[in-house]
C-alpha positions as CSV (number, residue, x, y, z in Angstrom):
1,M,174.3,53.2,-111.0
2,K,171.1,55.3,-111.4
3,R,169.2,52.8,-109.1
4,A,171.9,53.2,-106.4
5,K,171.6,57.0,-106.5
6,A,167.8,56.9,-106.2
7,S,168.0,54.5,-103.2
8,S,170.4,56.9,-101.5
9,L,168.2,59.9,-102.1
10,L,165.2,58.0,-100.7
11,L,167.1,57.0,-97.6
12,F,168.2,60.5,-97.0
13,L,164.6,61.8,-97.2
14,V,163.3,59.2,-94.8
15,L,166.0,60.0,-92.4
16,C,165.1,63.8,-92.5
17,L,161.4,63.0,-91.8
18,V,162.3,60.8,-88.8
19,I,164.5,63.6,-87.3
20,L,161.8,66.2,-87.8
21,A,159.2,64.1,-86.2
22,A,161.4,63.4,-83.2
23,F,162.2,67.1,-82.7
24,S,158.4,68.0,-82.8
25,T,157.7,65.4,-80.1
26,I,160.4,66.8,-77.8
27,E,159.1,70.4,-78.2
28,A,155.6,69.3,-77.5
29,R,156.6,67.6,-74.3
30,K,158.6,70.6,-73.2
31,H,155.6,72.9,-73.7
32,H,153.3,70.5,-71.8
33,G,155.8,70.3,-69.0
34,K,155.9,74.0,-68.6
35,K,152.1,74.2,-68.3
36,I,152.0,71.6,-65.6
37,K,154.9,73.3,-63.8
38,I,153.0,76.6,-63.6
39,H,149.8,75.0,-62.5
40,K,151.7,73.1,-59.7
41,N,153.3,76.4,-58.5
42,K,149.9,78.1,-58.2
43,R,148.5,75.2,-56.2
44,S,151.5,75.0,-53.9
45,R,151.2,78.8,-53.2
46,H,147.4,79.1,-52.6
47,G,146.1,75.6,-52.0
48,D,142.4,74.9,-52.8
49,A,140.7,77.8,-54.6
50,S,137.7,77.6,-52.2
51,L,140.0,78.5,-49.3
52,A,141.6,81.5,-51.0
53,P,141.2,84.9,-49.3
54,A,139.1,87.6,-51.0
55,P,141.2,89.9,-53.2
56,S,142.0,93.4,-52.1
57,P,139.9,96.1,-53.8
58,L,141.5,97.6,-56.8
59,P,142.8,101.2,-56.5
60,N,140.2,102.4,-59.0
61,S,137.3,100.6,-57.4
62,G,136.0,103.8,-55.7
63,P,136.9,106.0,-52.7
64,P,137.4,104.3,-49.3
65,V,134.2,104.2,-47.2
66,F,134.3,104.2,-43.4
67,N,130.8,103.2,-42.2
68,I,130.1,104.3,-38.6
69,L,128.6,100.9,-37.9
70,S,131.9,99.3,-38.5
71,F,133.4,101.3,-35.6
72,G,130.8,100.2,-33.0
73,A,127.9,102.5,-33.5
74,R,124.6,101.0,-32.2
75,A,122.0,103.2,-33.9
76,N,119.4,102.8,-31.3
77,R,118.8,106.5,-30.3
78,V,119.9,105.7,-26.8
79,S,123.5,104.5,-26.9
80,D,126.2,107.2,-27.3
81,D,127.6,106.8,-30.9
82,S,130.0,109.7,-30.6
83,K,133.1,107.6,-30.1
84,A,132.2,105.5,-33.2
85,L,131.9,108.6,-35.3
86,L,135.2,110.0,-34.0
87,K,136.9,106.7,-34.8
88,A,135.5,106.6,-38.3
89,W,136.5,110.3,-38.8
90,K,140.1,109.7,-37.7
91,S,140.4,106.8,-40.1
92,A,138.9,108.6,-43.0
93,C,140.9,111.8,-42.2
94,K,144.2,109.9,-43.1
95,V,143.0,108.9,-46.6
96,T,142.6,111.0,-49.7
97,G,138.9,111.0,-50.6
98,G,137.8,109.1,-47.5
99,I,134.1,108.9,-46.8
100,V,132.6,108.8,-43.4
101,E,129.2,107.1,-43.9
102,I,126.1,107.7,-41.8
103,P,123.9,104.9,-43.3
104,V,120.3,105.5,-44.5
105,G,117.3,104.5,-42.3
106,L,119.2,104.6,-39.0
107,E,119.4,107.2,-36.1
108,F,122.6,107.9,-34.2
109,L,122.8,109.7,-30.8
110,I,125.8,112.0,-31.0
111,K,127.0,114.0,-28.0
112,P,128.8,117.3,-28.4
113,L,132.1,116.7,-30.3
114,T,134.7,118.3,-32.5
115,L,135.7,116.8,-35.9
116,Q,138.9,118.5,-36.8
117,G,141.7,118.6,-39.3
118,P,144.0,118.9,-41.0
119,C,143.0,115.9,-43.0
120,R,143.9,114.5,-46.4
121,P,142.1,116.3,-49.3
122,N,138.5,115.6,-50.4
123,L,137.2,114.2,-47.1
124,V,133.4,113.6,-47.2
125,L,130.9,113.2,-44.4
126,Q,128.0,111.4,-46.1
127,I,124.9,111.8,-44.0
128,D,122.1,109.5,-45.3
129,G,120.7,108.6,-41.9
130,T,119.9,110.8,-38.9
131,L,122.3,112.4,-36.4
132,L,120.5,113.2,-33.1
133,A,121.7,115.7,-30.5
134,P,120.9,114.7,-26.9
135,S,117.3,115.7,-26.1
136,K,118.2,116.8,-22.6
137,I,120.1,120.0,-21.9
138,W,123.7,119.1,-21.4
139,S,126.0,120.7,-18.8
140,S,129.4,119.7,-20.1
141,P,132.3,122.1,-20.3
142,K,131.3,125.6,-21.3
143,S,133.1,125.3,-24.7
144,S,130.8,122.6,-25.8
145,L,127.7,124.7,-24.9
146,Y,128.6,127.0,-27.9
147,Q,128.2,124.2,-30.5
148,W,127.0,120.6,-30.8
149,M,129.0,119.5,-33.9
150,N,132.2,121.6,-34.3
151,F,134.2,121.3,-37.5
152,K,137.5,123.1,-37.5
153,W,140.8,123.5,-39.4
154,L,139.4,121.7,-42.5
155,Q,140.2,122.1,-46.2
156,N,138.5,120.6,-49.2
157,F,135.8,119.0,-47.1
158,T,132.2,118.2,-48.1
159,I,129.1,117.3,-46.1
160,K,126.4,115.8,-48.3
161,G,123.5,113.3,-48.4
162,A,119.8,112.9,-48.1
163,G,119.9,112.6,-44.3
164,T,119.0,114.8,-41.3
165,V,120.9,116.6,-38.6
166,D,118.4,117.0,-35.7
167,G,119.4,119.4,-32.9
168,Q,116.4,118.4,-30.7
169,G,116.3,121.9,-29.2
170,S,112.9,121.9,-27.6
171,N,114.2,121.8,-24.0
172,W,116.6,124.6,-24.8
173,W,113.9,126.8,-26.2
174,A,111.7,126.2,-23.2
175,S,114.5,127.1,-20.8
176,S,114.7,130.6,-22.3
177,Q,111.1,131.5,-22.0
178,P,110.5,134.5,-19.8
179,N,108.0,132.6,-17.5
180,Q,110.6,130.1,-16.4
181,K,111.5,130.3,-12.8
182,K,115.0,131.7,-12.3
183,A,116.1,128.8,-10.2
184,K,115.3,126.3,-12.9
185,R,116.9,128.3,-15.7
186,I,120.2,127.3,-17.0
187,S,123.0,129.2,-18.7
188,D,121.8,131.7,-21.4
189,I,124.4,130.0,-23.7
190,K,122.8,127.6,-26.2
191,P,124.6,125.6,-28.8
192,T,124.7,126.0,-32.6
193,A,124.0,122.7,-34.4
194,M,126.8,122.8,-36.9
195,R,129.7,125.2,-36.7
196,F,132.8,125.6,-39.0
197,Y,135.8,127.4,-37.8
198,K,138.9,128.4,-39.8
199,S,138.0,126.1,-42.7
200,Y,138.4,126.6,-46.4
201,D,136.9,125.2,-49.6
202,I,133.9,123.8,-47.8
203,K,130.7,122.4,-49.4
204,V,127.4,121.5,-47.6
205,N,125.0,119.9,-50.0
206,D,121.5,118.4,-49.9
207,I,121.1,117.6,-46.1
208,S,118.4,118.8,-43.7
209,I,119.2,120.6,-40.5
210,I,116.3,120.9,-38.0
211,N,115.4,122.0,-34.5
212,S,118.7,123.5,-33.5
213,P,118.9,125.0,-29.9
214,L,120.3,128.2,-31.5
215,C,121.8,128.8,-35.0
216,H,121.6,125.9,-37.4
217,L,124.7,126.3,-39.5
218,K,127.5,128.7,-38.8
219,F,130.7,129.7,-40.5
220,D,133.4,131.6,-38.5
221,D,136.7,132.7,-40.1
222,S,136.2,130.6,-43.1
223,K,136.7,131.1,-46.9
224,R,135.4,129.7,-50.1
225,V,132.2,128.2,-48.8
226,K,129.3,126.8,-50.8
227,V,126.0,125.8,-49.3
228,K,123.6,124.2,-51.8
229,N,120.2,122.6,-51.8
230,V,119.9,122.3,-48.0
231,T,116.7,122.5,-45.9
232,I,116.7,124.2,-42.6
233,S,113.7,124.4,-40.3
234,A,112.6,125.0,-36.7
235,P,109.1,125.5,-35.2
236,E,107.6,128.8,-34.1
237,N,108.6,128.4,-30.5
238,S,112.3,128.4,-31.3
239,P,114.0,131.7,-30.3
240,N,117.1,132.9,-32.1
241,T,117.4,129.9,-34.4
242,D,119.1,131.6,-37.3
243,G,119.3,129.4,-40.5
244,I,122.8,130.2,-41.7
245,H,125.1,132.6,-39.8
246,L,128.2,134.1,-41.4
247,Q,130.9,135.9,-39.4
248,N,134.4,136.9,-40.5
249,S,134.0,134.8,-43.6
250,Q,134.6,135.6,-47.3
251,D,133.7,134.2,-50.7
252,V,130.5,132.4,-49.6
253,E,127.7,131.2,-51.9
254,I,124.4,130.1,-50.5
255,L,121.9,128.8,-53.2
256,H,118.9,126.7,-54.0
257,S,117.8,126.1,-50.4
258,D,114.7,126.2,-48.2
259,I,115.1,128.0,-44.9
260,G,112.3,128.6,-42.3
261,T,113.0,129.2,-38.6
262,G,109.7,129.6,-36.8
263,L,107.5,132.7,-36.9
264,S,104.4,133.6,-35.0
265,L,102.1,135.9,-37.0
266,S,100.4,137.2,-33.9
267,L,100.6,141.0,-33.6
268,S,102.2,141.3,-30.2
269,V,105.9,142.3,-29.3
270,P,109.1,141.4,-31.2
271,F,111.9,139.3,-29.7
272,S,114.7,141.5,-31.3
273,I,113.4,144.7,-32.7
274,S,114.2,148.3,-32.0
275,P,111.9,150.0,-29.5
276,I,111.3,152.8,-32.1
277,L,110.1,150.3,-34.7
278,A,108.0,148.5,-32.2
279,L,106.2,151.7,-31.2
280,I,105.5,152.5,-34.9
281,L,104.3,149.1,-35.9
282,G,102.8,147.9,-32.7
283,F,103.8,144.2,-33.1
284,S,106.6,141.9,-32.1
285,L,107.9,138.4,-32.4
286,E,109.4,136.0,-29.9
287,T,110.4,133.1,-32.2
288,G,112.7,132.2,-35.0
289,D,115.3,134.4,-36.5
290,D,117.1,135.3,-39.8
291,C,117.1,132.9,-42.7
292,V,120.6,134.1,-43.4
293,S,122.5,136.4,-41.1
294,I,125.6,138.2,-42.3
295,Q,127.8,139.6,-39.6
296,T,131.0,141.6,-39.3
297,G,134.1,140.7,-41.3
298,C,132.1,139.3,-44.2
299,S,132.7,140.1,-47.9
300,N,132.0,138.7,-51.3
301,I,128.8,137.0,-50.2
302,H,126.3,135.7,-52.8
303,V,122.9,134.5,-51.6
304,H,120.4,133.4,-54.4
305,H,117.5,131.2,-55.2
306,I,116.4,130.8,-51.6
307,N,112.9,130.2,-50.2
308,C,112.9,132.1,-46.9
309,G,110.1,131.9,-44.4
310,P,108.9,131.9,-41.8
311,G,111.5,133.8,-39.9
312,H,113.1,137.3,-39.9
313,G,114.2,137.5,-43.6
314,I,117.8,138.0,-44.8
315,S,119.8,140.4,-42.6
316,I,123.1,142.1,-42.5
317,G,123.9,142.7,-38.8
318,G,123.4,143.7,-36.0
319,L,126.7,145.5,-36.4
320,G,128.5,147.9,-34.1
321,K,127.6,146.5,-30.7
322,D,131.2,146.4,-29.7
323,K,132.2,150.1,-29.9
324,R,136.0,149.2,-29.8
325,V,136.0,147.3,-33.0
326,A,135.1,148.4,-36.6
327,A,132.2,146.4,-37.9
328,C,132.8,145.8,-41.7
329,V,130.7,144.2,-44.4
330,S,131.1,144.7,-48.1
331,N,130.2,143.2,-51.5
332,V,127.0,141.4,-50.8
333,L,124.6,140.3,-53.4
334,V,121.2,138.8,-52.4
335,E,119.0,137.9,-55.4
336,N,116.1,135.7,-56.6
337,I,114.6,135.2,-53.2
338,A,111.1,134.2,-52.2
339,M,110.0,135.6,-48.8
340,R,106.8,134.3,-47.3
341,G,105.3,135.3,-44.0
342,T,108.6,136.8,-42.7
343,L,108.9,139.6,-40.2
344,Y,111.4,141.5,-42.5
345,G,112.5,141.0,-46.1
346,A,115.9,142.7,-47.0
347,R,117.3,144.2,-43.8
348,I,120.4,146.0,-42.5
349,K,120.6,146.6,-38.8
350,T,123.2,148.4,-36.7
351,W,123.6,149.5,-33.1
352,Q,123.9,153.1,-32.1
353,G,127.4,154.4,-31.3
354,G,129.3,151.8,-33.4
355,Q,131.9,152.3,-36.0
356,G,132.7,150.6,-39.3
357,S,130.9,150.4,-42.6
358,V,128.4,148.5,-44.8
359,K,129.0,149.1,-48.5
360,N,128.3,147.7,-51.9
361,V,125.2,145.7,-51.0
362,T,122.4,144.7,-53.5
363,F,119.1,143.1,-52.8
364,S,117.5,142.2,-56.1
365,D,114.5,140.3,-57.5
366,I,112.8,139.5,-54.2
367,Q,109.2,138.3,-54.1
368,A,107.6,139.2,-50.8
369,T,104.4,137.5,-49.8
370,D,102.8,138.8,-46.6
371,V,106.1,140.2,-45.3
372,K,105.6,142.8,-42.5
373,V,108.4,145.1,-43.6
374,P,109.9,144.1,-46.9
375,I,112.7,146.8,-47.0
376,M,114.5,147.9,-43.9
377,I,117.6,149.9,-42.7
378,D,117.5,150.2,-39.0
379,Q,120.4,152.1,-37.3
380,Y,118.6,152.1,-34.0
381,Y,118.7,148.3,-33.5
382,C,118.2,147.2,-29.9
383,D,117.5,143.7,-28.5
384,K,116.1,145.0,-25.2
385,N,113.1,147.0,-24.2
386,V,115.2,150.2,-23.7
387,C,118.6,151.1,-25.3
388,K,120.5,154.4,-24.5
389,N,120.5,156.9,-27.3
390,Q,124.1,157.4,-28.7
391,T,125.7,159.5,-31.4
392,G,127.6,157.9,-34.1
393,A,126.9,154.8,-36.1
394,V,128.2,152.3,-38.6
395,S,128.2,154.1,-41.9
396,I,126.0,152.6,-44.7
397,S,126.6,153.4,-48.3
398,G,126.1,151.9,-51.8
399,V,122.9,149.9,-51.0
400,R,120.6,149.0,-53.8
401,F,117.0,147.7,-53.5
402,D,116.1,146.5,-57.0
403,G,113.0,144.7,-58.1
404,I,111.4,144.1,-54.6
405,R,107.8,143.2,-55.3
406,G,104.8,141.7,-53.5
407,T,102.7,142.3,-50.4
408,Y,103.4,143.7,-47.0
409,T,101.3,143.4,-43.8
410,A,102.5,146.5,-41.8
411,Q,104.8,148.9,-43.7
412,P,106.4,148.8,-47.2
413,I,109.7,150.4,-46.3
414,H,111.5,151.5,-43.2
415,L,114.8,153.5,-43.6
416,A,115.8,154.7,-40.1
417,C,119.3,156.1,-40.6
418,S,121.3,157.6,-37.9
419,S,120.7,161.3,-37.2
420,S,124.4,161.9,-37.0
421,V,125.7,159.5,-39.7
422,P,123.3,159.5,-42.8
423,C,123.0,156.6,-45.2
424,I,124.3,157.6,-48.6
425,D,124.0,156.2,-52.2
426,V,120.8,154.3,-51.4
427,E,119.0,153.3,-54.6
428,L,115.4,152.3,-54.9
429,V,114.8,150.7,-58.3
430,G,111.5,149.3,-59.5
431,V,110.1,148.6,-56.0
432,E,106.4,147.6,-56.2
433,L,104.7,146.7,-52.9
434,E,101.1,146.7,-52.0
435,P,99.2,146.0,-48.8
436,S,98.2,142.4,-48.1
437,A,94.5,141.7,-48.4
438,R,94.7,139.5,-45.3
439,Y,95.9,142.1,-42.8
440,G,95.0,145.7,-41.7
441,G,96.7,148.4,-39.7
442,F,99.0,149.5,-42.4
443,Q,101.6,152.2,-41.9
444,A,103.1,154.7,-44.4
445,A,106.7,154.5,-45.5
446,M,109.1,155.7,-42.9
447,C,112.4,157.3,-44.2
448,W,114.9,159.3,-42.2
449,N,118.2,160.8,-43.1
450,S,118.8,158.6,-46.2
451,Y,120.4,160.0,-49.4
452,G,120.5,158.5,-52.9
453,K,118.2,158.2,-55.9
454,T,115.1,156.3,-57.2
455,S,114.3,155.0,-60.7
456,G,111.6,152.9,-62.3
457,R,108.1,152.5,-61.1
458,L,107.7,152.8,-57.3
459,A,104.7,151.7,-55.3
460,P,103.5,153.1,-53.1
461,A,104.4,156.4,-54.7
462,C,105.5,157.9,-51.3
463,M,108.8,156.0,-51.7
464,D,109.9,158.6,-54.2
465,D,110.6,160.9,-51.3
466,C,112.5,158.2,-49.3
467,V,115.9,159.2,-50.5
468,R,117.2,162.7,-50.9
469,S,120.0,164.2,-53.0
470,G,123.2,164.4,-50.9
471,S,126.1,166.8,-50.8
472,D,129.9,166.4,-50.2
473,V,129.3,167.3,-46.6
474,V,127.0,164.4,-46.1
475,R,129.5,162.0,-47.7
476,R,132.3,163.2,-45.5
477,I,130.2,162.6,-42.4
478,S,129.3,159.1,-43.5
479,R,132.9,158.1,-44.4
480,S,134.2,159.5,-41.1
481,R,132.6,156.5,-39.3
482,E,134.1,153.8,-41.5
483,G,136.9,153.2,-39.0
484,R,139.5,150.6,-39.9
485,C,137.6,148.6,-42.5
486,W,139.8,149.2,-45.6
């Protein structure tokens, strides 16, 4: 009986082992079948892996780049690459963070064009190569004579790169020389190289802008602009080639840049200088212009860490030429500037007979090296040989010259305020200027109808008498000319 029970138990165990082994085999086959099935599906969908198309870039693989060469640019300095640039621009404009690429080592001929928005945010024009304006004077519609590259209606836009924007302006400069025959002369209108209009949150970084027919970089009716680490240059035979020109623009910062727009150091006659000043100093200039020019409608402007020269220095104005409109500039800080070989240093210039105001302006920590007139307020500005004397002027108040040091070649300071509208609250603080050892014919400080105070060491000492104590009457006269500024 016991033997029978043992045999039954052994048979039951063997049967369990057989069933377990069979179940494992079936599961293994199922799993292997699934692998083969998936593999077959992949092959049936894609075929041979060597014929498969390249995968699309991942969303996080970087911003989309639109190289101008991909849109038909030839980059041979002769073929017109304007259409290719426009096509690349329009494509990038539709994409957030799009980059229009001007590749390194190549030169592209670009005719006058407008690159406009609105575009998707964070559009970038990456200039690593060279953009060339036509070398010949163009006679296209009058609107394109005002600028070569026109940027308008843009927001959150950046221009950057290690490349160059070359205005090739030599023929334009030659056409404006006084010895040109009248029949051969063209329109007096000359184009700005790069102009922004009604644009906001704009950055211009690292590029070089050279040889513009007129102004190199201009901002009209724009806000929240930052220009950093740019180089701007033009030779000494380039008239009115301002570096950076601001008009009706607010919240602008210009920093860490080198700007030099041609200056002849010959003591002859200035291109744009008041006749009174020309008579006093006995020299003039026919080339170049302001490193930075701040015009009417500008406020909250910060210019700092700039190498300026050659050229005409950093200027506010000329203001008040249009007698019907109030010329208004306020809250300007110019500091940490190196001026070398410029005609002026820190300058405010206004036309006779204008209205409006310049207020809350500081020029601070400026190193002048062989600057003809380092400090200037000129309310008799005139760009012709003769200008009619007029009463009234743009009022000037709250101007501080602080820490202006170095050498001058003609006159240390020139404050020529209007006889009818005095300058008020003018401060001279720690101004130390001495004549340059390289030049002669020095003039004494010239100060007229300016009121304010002095402090710190002043050299030459005659500057102590440049500003007088003012009365309430003087203030009322000055403020009566402010017009409709605020």
